[in-house]
C-alpha angles and dihedrals in degrees: 000000000000142000124238131195141164151159117225127186112236086221101043095192088065112129093214107103125221115233109245088211089072092060089044089056091047091053092048088062091056097036091120087073091062117010095163104065137014128191130182123185130184123208135172095278103038146306131291135180147166143207118219137206112212106236108133139333089259098049110027103074118085103174138060136154136194120180109312093345119098121183130192122184138185106182151055125274129195100189117131112267148159111296098254097033115122126212099264092048089051092052090052091051093051092047092051088051101042107018113205089350090070092089089068090055097052113109106197138032126300152151111205147167124212123189114191110178102295097352127092122196124187118187140177130195122260097258095038096239087155126046129229133174137180140185139185127237102200099187091061096029091235136141118215123197137176147160089253132032094228089075090062102043095099097045112042131045094224140004137218129208116231097234118233112272093021140101133204119225123196091205091078099009089237140127113238131191119230131201111259118240104259118187121207115268126195121265114244142181104269090214096049106092094177092054092048093047089053091053091048090052095050093045092048092051089051092049092050092048093052091057090055097050094099093045093230099126114101107168149359129249097228112197094166093244124118097262103056092033094056091053090052090047093051091050091052101040102035101035104019090238115141102190119193110266122226123203134175125202139169110261097211098042112014114206124231091262091078095064092049095045090054090049091051095047090049090048090055095037087229132151108267124200120190129192120199113213116213130209090247092053091053094050092047093047098050095089087050090049092057092042096051097035094045089212140091097207106137096218093049092047091056091047091048092054092053092048095044096055092045089051092050089056094046092049089071089067110024145356097224129053143171117247134179102230122143096024089109095050096050098040106036097260097145095056094089094049091047090052088059091058107026124043093179096063096064098084107118093231091058098052098081091051092050091045093055094044092054089053093046093054099037094097093060098037122027097015090044096054087045096049098039090048095051096037089054086065093044093248125129116226117207124192126184096206098082088058108137095233094048092048091049092050093051089049087063097043113101117253089237088074097043089054106020112194089184094061119146102252093179089061091052096254125151125210102231120086086003102155093048090051093047090049097050105026092111091073095058144052108261092245088066100032090062100027112137113254116263124179113252096246092050092048093050089048098242096119093059092058103042097078089055100040102037100023092061090063092071127049123228088246091054091048094050092046092065112030092161135038114257101240111026095028093229111170115242108224103198147000089265091053091050087055091052089051090052089053089047093061098025114131091347096301088146129359115246087246088071091067089103089073088076110094123182122237092200107099090205096050114133124184 
């Protein structure tokens, strides 16, 4: 985990120098992403820098340079390499070999900046596991970029997200898609559930092992749901590693996750640490939630709170943890929850469309609230589910196994995420292996409190007076969301022009 930032002249031969202090101030605003090291470097066309979190020799470093080529990286790469080569050095090598085509060769997740003489490239991985924004300052003919938009708020009038699976090039001032790295996956009989489950298991074990190669992980965020529990189960049963488990719950009204997290920790005989979140803590942290998340979406705010307090607990023990994020997107886990809210989605011909949309927006919804929640506490979250081989395999698996209408109800099965559960159930107690999906914030108990705690800050009259945001015309869904928007623009926290950073998780959301 790291944070990257920079200011680059649009005309790099310009003699007007960029003040390095500007990038230093930008990095100070994202120092939580890398509190251990900071580096700022000037070059002919501007200034760049990074902050780094010390995790391992392979993963810590975020900067390297060779001749006129400067590379900045926030991410984790799995490509073959020289034994002592770190991730950012590997990226530089692949860029020098393939040029702009290098992004299609990167196996892993990343946000990066490459400066090659008078050209700037900004890129983001296909799922958007890492975050990257940029903005233009026309009066000085400069481009500003950063891992988080808060670093740009004083310098540019508006910002743009680098979309997942795209890169920006200063040569034509355009955003371009790139073909995602797609490893080969075995062929299989599409009607043989046992064969498919075996492939899912093998691929999941491989994905989990790759995240452990640099030995940085020191714990598991254990919600008590299937996703985080199965990662903890694999660690214990396959590798004999009983990581400490970290769980957050609401003190006044504990959610159902607490029971299942205790059950899982006992099943593994692992150390289990629990933090109880109070009403007062939630109210005091809401301005931070908006600041770190850079969004006022009510679902993402609730998810950020649950992640943040878990991260604060884990930070007492380690700076790198396993989490279970993105399992639902790649394997159909949200289908059951969507069915509870939307009757119209359930038509079989609509499932593939919803499935793909949830994957497409994951980087700016579920993964964003995860990353910005954990990064705020200076802890790196790692999840095996966005692994390129696992994602490619699930793209080939028929929808009938992601949402199985022929599930065995008598055995306690549920239809959503069916093939993933079948493949990995041996690592879990059956009560968790076939537990119905519940969003993290609901399971922790945060959701049930937010209408009361945040909604009371805005009257119904105030809510009805502004149904849409002034600039981007984003519909505000509730009184609590109106309060989050007020925090978003309060006292110049973010300009109104930054409203476009708010992305909806709801696949049926219409403006």
